Every structure is written in structure tokens, then in C-alpha cells.
C-alpha positions as CSV (number, residue, x, y, z in Angstrom):
1,M,28.6,-81.0,-194.2
2,E,28.7,-83.1,-197.2
3,T,30.6,-82.1,-200.4
4,M,29.2,-81.9,-203.7
5,E,30.7,-85.1,-204.9
6,N,29.0,-86.8,-202.1
7,E,25.7,-85.3,-202.9
8,V,26.1,-86.5,-206.6
9,M,27.3,-90.2,-205.4
10,N,23.8,-90.3,-203.2
11,M,21.5,-89.4,-205.8
12,P,19.4,-92.3,-207.3
13,S,20.2,-94.0,-210.9
14,I,17.7,-93.3,-213.7
15,D,16.3,-96.6,-214.7
16,E,14.4,-97.3,-217.9
17,T,11.1,-96.9,-216.0
18,T,11.7,-93.3,-215.1
19,V,12.8,-92.4,-218.7
20,E,9.8,-93.8,-220.2
21,K,7.5,-91.8,-217.8
22,A,9.7,-88.9,-219.0
23,F,8.6,-89.6,-222.5
24,A,5.1,-90.0,-221.5
25,N,4.8,-86.6,-220.9
26,I,6.2,-85.6,-224.5
27,N,3.0,-85.3,-226.6
28,E,4.4,-85.1,-229.9
29,E,6.7,-87.7,-231.5
30,I,8.8,-87.2,-234.5
31,Q,6.6,-87.6,-237.7
32,L,8.0,-88.8,-240.8
33,T,6.5,-87.8,-244.2
34,E,5.8,-90.5,-247.2
35,K,9.0,-88.7,-249.1
36,A,11.0,-89.2,-246.2
37,M,10.1,-92.8,-245.5
38,S,10.7,-93.9,-249.4
39,E,14.0,-92.0,-248.9
40,I,15.1,-93.8,-245.9
41,R,14.3,-97.0,-247.3
42,K,15.7,-96.0,-250.7
43,I,19.3,-95.3,-248.8
44,M,18.9,-98.6,-247.0
45,S,18.5,-100.8,-250.2
46,Q,21.2,-98.8,-251.7
47,N,23.9,-99.7,-249.2
48,N,22.7,-102.9,-248.0
49,I,21.7,-101.8,-244.5
50,P,19.4,-104.7,-242.9
51,E,15.8,-103.6,-242.6
52,T,16.4,-104.4,-238.6
53,Y,18.5,-101.2,-238.6
54,G,16.9,-97.8,-237.3
55,L,17.6,-94.5,-238.5
56,R,19.3,-92.5,-235.5
57,V,18.0,-88.9,-235.2
58,G,19.5,-86.5,-233.0
59,V,20.9,-82.9,-232.0
60,K,24.3,-81.8,-231.0
61,G,26.0,-78.9,-230.3
62,G,27.1,-76.9,-233.1
63,G,26.3,-75.1,-236.5
64,C,25.8,-71.3,-236.7
65,S,22.7,-71.2,-234.6
66,G,24.0,-73.1,-231.9
67,L,22.7,-76.7,-232.5
68,S,22.6,-79.1,-235.2
69,Y,20.6,-82.0,-236.6
70,S,22.4,-85.6,-237.1
71,L,21.4,-88.7,-239.2
72,G,22.9,-92.1,-239.0
73,F,21.8,-95.7,-239.0
74,D,22.2,-97.9,-236.0
75,K,22.0,-101.5,-235.5
76,E,19.5,-101.5,-232.6
77,A,18.1,-98.8,-230.1
78,R,20.1,-97.7,-227.2
79,T,19.0,-97.9,-223.5
80,G,16.8,-95.0,-223.0
81,D,16.1,-94.4,-226.6
82,K,12.6,-93.3,-228.1
83,V,11.7,-95.8,-230.8
84,V,9.4,-94.3,-233.4
85,S,8.1,-97.0,-235.9
86,K,6.0,-96.3,-239.0
87,D,5.3,-98.6,-242.0
88,G,8.6,-100.6,-241.2
89,V,10.9,-97.5,-240.8
90,Q,12.4,-97.1,-237.1
91,L,13.6,-93.9,-235.8
92,F,16.0,-94.1,-232.7
93,V,16.0,-90.9,-230.6
94,D,17.9,-90.3,-227.3
95,P,16.1,-88.6,-224.6
96,K,18.1,-85.2,-224.9
97,S,17.4,-84.9,-228.6
98,L,13.8,-85.8,-228.3
99,F,13.6,-82.8,-225.8
100,Y,14.5,-80.5,-228.8
101,L,12.6,-82.8,-231.6
102,S,9.4,-83.2,-229.8
103,G,6.6,-82.2,-232.6
104,T,9.3,-82.3,-235.4
105,E,8.3,-83.4,-238.7
106,L,11.0,-85.1,-240.9
107,D,10.9,-84.5,-244.7
108,Y,12.7,-85.2,-247.8
109,T,12.9,-82.8,-250.6
110,D,14.2,-82.8,-253.9
111,G,13.3,-79.7,-255.4
112,L,14.9,-76.9,-257.2
113,N,16.5,-75.5,-253.9
114,G,18.1,-78.6,-253.3
115,R,17.5,-82.1,-252.1
116,G,18.0,-83.7,-248.7
117,F,16.2,-84.2,-245.5
118,V,14.4,-81.3,-243.9
119,F,13.5,-81.2,-240.3
120,N,10.2,-79.1,-239.6
121,N,10.8,-78.3,-236.1
122,P,8.4,-76.3,-234.2
123,N,10.7,-75.9,-231.1
124,A,13.3,-73.8,-233.4
125,S,13.3,-70.1,-232.6
126,K,16.0,-69.6,-235.0
127,T,17.5,-71.3,-237.9
128,C,20.5,-70.9,-240.4
129,G,20.0,-70.4,-243.9
130,C,21.2,-73.9,-245.2
131,G,18.3,-75.5,-242.5
132,S,21.2,-77.8,-240.8
133,S,21.2,-76.1,-237.7
134,F,19.1,-74.1,-235.1
135,G,18.4,-72.7,-231.7
136,V,15.8,-72.6,-229.3
């Protein structure tokens, strides 16, 4: 009888084609509003971030609702990333995060209740009061 370790060792590796096929089954990419794109461009300009960089949008464990959003600039996409491009703005999303972010709209608000990026996520079944964490 094979041990679990041997079974794992015999599993086929996941290549880029397999990842792309998995992405093809996800109907909705992340959408960017005009305000979000404008703010991303503004931040890049103010911080001398080259136009070739992309905004990495992700999900990580933590926050009061179980999962939290993360944003940061990356020089290039990583192997397996979904790249979403709109009007010169690039988003890089890793496969695990895309599972939680499919269909999400990334917006930017600067109203009376504060300013910052807002994730309008149809997959979130609960969110916290500050809007930076969610649960599914």
C-alpha cells in the first residue's frame, strides 16, 4: 500500500495551460470603475511607479470576517496569474484570490464616510464595518 507521501509525489504538476483552462470557467473578471483607474494612475504617478507595473489584487486570511483584501504594485505578473487590463491599467490576480474575487468591482470613494478603494464583491456573504474584510 502506498503512503500518502508517495501519492502526492505521483500527482501531475499543474502547468500554465491547466491554470488557463481553469480561468476560462470563471465568467466574471474583476471590474474597474473609472474612479478606481484614475486613482491607480494617480498613485503610480505620485510614487514614480512605471506604467509597466500592475496592481496586485489579492485575498489573504485574516480580518474580523475571516478574509481580507490586499493591494500592492508588482513589476510583472507571476506564473499562473490572471492579468486584467483596462485602459492601460493592469491588475494581477493569483488563482486562489480570483476564486474569491470573481465578479468583484473595484471602486474608489472619496466621500464623507472616508476615502479609499472599495471592493463590491458578490461572493461575500458577510463583511465587517470597515469594509476591508469579508467571509464567504
